[in-house]
Residue, then its C-alpha position, 0 to 999 in steps of 0.5 A: m285782545k279782551i271784546t267787551t260785550t252783552f251775551i244772551s245766556l239761555l240755559l237748556f236743561f235736559s233731564s238726567q233722569a230722562q238721560n239715564k233711562l237710556t242707559e240704564n237697565n234695572s231689576e225688573n230689566p237685568c242685563i242677564t236673566d237667570v235664564e241666561y245665565a243658565e244657558l251660559q253656564k251650559q255652554i262654557s263647559e262644554n267649550l271648556k271639555h274640549l280646551p286644554q286643562s294644564g291644572y295650572r293657576g298663576a298668580s292673580v291677574t289684575l284688570n285694565w279698563p274695559l274700554k278705549p276710545a276709537a282713533g276718532l273720538t276726541d272728547c275728553s272722555y267718553y262713558n259713566i257708570a250707570a250701575y255697579v255690583d249690588h251687593d245687598a243680599a235682600v231683595g229690594p234693596f241694594k247697595d253699591f260697594n262704597c256703600g252708595t246706591n249706584s247699583y239695582d238690585g240682583h246686578r252682578g256685574t258693572d254696567i259702563a254706558t258710553w256718554p254723551f251722545n251713545f248711539y252716535k258714538m255707537d254708530n260711529d264706532l269711536v268706544e272700543v271693548i278691549a280686554a282687560a287681561d290676557g286669557t282664552i276666550i272660552a264663550v263668544h256670539d255675534g250678529e244679535f240685533d243692537r238697538n234694544c231699549s228694553s226688558n226682552n229674552l233677546t240673546a246679546n253679542y258678547v265675549m267670555i275670557q279665562h285667564s291665567d288664575g283661572s278666573t273669567a271676564l264676561y262683555w256683554h251687550m256689544k254692537k252686532n257684527s263688531v264682536t272679535q273674529k278670534i274662536v273659542g280656544q284662542t288667545v287674546v291679550a290685554g288691550e286687545k279689542l274685542g268689539v265695539v259698545g252696543s245696546s243687543g241683548s236685554a238693554s236700555g242703551p249702548h253700555l258694557h256689562f262687565e262681569v269677574w268671576a273668581g272660577a268659571d262658575v256665575s257662583t264665583r262672581i266677584d266685584p273687582f272694586a274694593g270698598n267698604c261694603n264689597s261683600l265679595n272679595q276684600n282686594s280690587w282687582w283693578a290694575s288701578q281703580k277708579a273713583a267712585k264718582e270722577t266728577g268733572v266735565v267730560r266734554a265741551s263742545v261748539h254747535s252751529t244749532d241745539i242738539v237733539l237728544p231723540g228716545c232710544p234707539t235713534t242717534e242724536t243730532l250733534n249739529e256740532s261745527s268747528i268752524y263759522e264763518m264770518p257773518f254766521q248765523g246759527p238754525g234759531l239762533p240770534a245772528g252771530y250766535a252759536k251753541f256752547y255745551i257742556f257735559i258733566r258726569d256725576e254732578i254735585n249739588g252746590m260745585s260751581g264750574t265756569m266756561s270760557i271762550l278764550n282768543p286766539d293769544q289765550s286772553t279773555f273773550a268771555t267768560w260765566t259760570y255755572t252751579s249745580t242745583a242737584d246731585n245727577k250722574i250725567k247732566t247736559f247744559g247749553w247756552s247760546k253766546k256771541l261769536p269772535t268776529v275776527a278770524g283765527t282759530y278759538t278755543f271754548k274751556a269748561t272746568y268743573n271739579g278741578v276737572t278741564c275739558s276744552s275744544t277749540f274752533d275756527m272764525t273764519t273770512a274769505a279775506g283775501v280770496s276772490a268771490l264766486v263769478s263762474e258758474e262753471k261745474f266744479s267739486v272737491y271732495p272729500n271735505p272734511s278730509s285727511g289732505v288728500i282730496t279730488l278736483e273734478t271740473a267739466m271744463v278742462g284747459g288754462q285753469v289754476i288751483f290754489f290754495y290758501n291757509i287761514l293766514g291767506a298764504k298760498v300752500y298749494e298750486a297746480k294747473i288744472t290738465s285733467s278733468k279728475t285731479e288728486i291733490n295731496l295738501g299734507n296732512q296739517s289739519g285747519v281750513y283752508f280756501y281754494q280758487l279756481t281761476s279760469p283763463d278769462q281771470q273767472t274764479t270759483t271759490g270755497k273751503i276745506v277742512i283737514r283733519 
């Protein structure tokens, strides 16, 4: 079913430059200072004296990506490259491995920033730092403050791993108390969790500074990315090297009102929702409208994207376009769009540079479920739930609880025989309505979300 209507398209622009300040270091604010490198080198040298040294150097390692999304993260992607290794030896100018300028003077590693909502991701442990290759821990540190926003002389939370070929990988800026409990001398395997992306040490926002040395000394540093301007090594060290620019939509989401992007280190307010009960009224929005946001990585001037709201049968409810007016590392845009008025599960889809990202949202009504007519004290929690919920009521005896799915079909029924009852609705995600009926046929109703 296609519905024709008039839409208000309110374009909300956030300066990509302002957002980048949350995630980028620079020549005046390096991830690791020369003093820190010197202290780190002393620590490594001392630690290696106490570790078995067979003298064997195996085949050259290949590196996997050092980050992964945690189980609860559903974004289409979760990062952008804030800075590559600098390959210009002169003081002042800089260039990355691809002969571009995504670096800063003297930078010795790759800064991978979490995005969008970097502090929200950090607070909720949504992006994990993982071992890029098998190896042995030769340095590890935790317990440092992790919400830094500018240059400082504070120590970061970090892990350093030496591989079988003698090369070393450094993982820097991790979240406080997230670093692996393993100690110097213990081994890790590729993909093993080392910690959570944070903003400890000299950092201007949550990101991983990933640095690779061919040996156990910073003077042997390399750039794992192969390219025409890589002055340190000819071949890529990646098992599968990513493109220098990964242009596309990394998140497409629906929100009850505007998102809030405060300055570092305040956590962002998403105001995101996947459930809209009709009639819906979002704060600060026209009646029946919600905010639809896209988050673009490596935006290209002049490139166009297409956004669509799809009906439950995947036909088009609404569609619109967006054309970039500048190149940007990251860009966030939001529109106010009128929501559908028929119950069901809808899809918000965005396509940019051939990359499609989507999310679903539910339009719900209380049809088929009685209105609230009882003032009895009653609660159902947690909400959202994994499927197991607790029901508490001040009145016990003769009550019956019913649960219905979004189509109105009854999925659960039970008599209440205790003031506190545990109910297992299973792990089928979705929106459910409950109805508690008392002996005199008064009812209490509500809804619960299973994720």
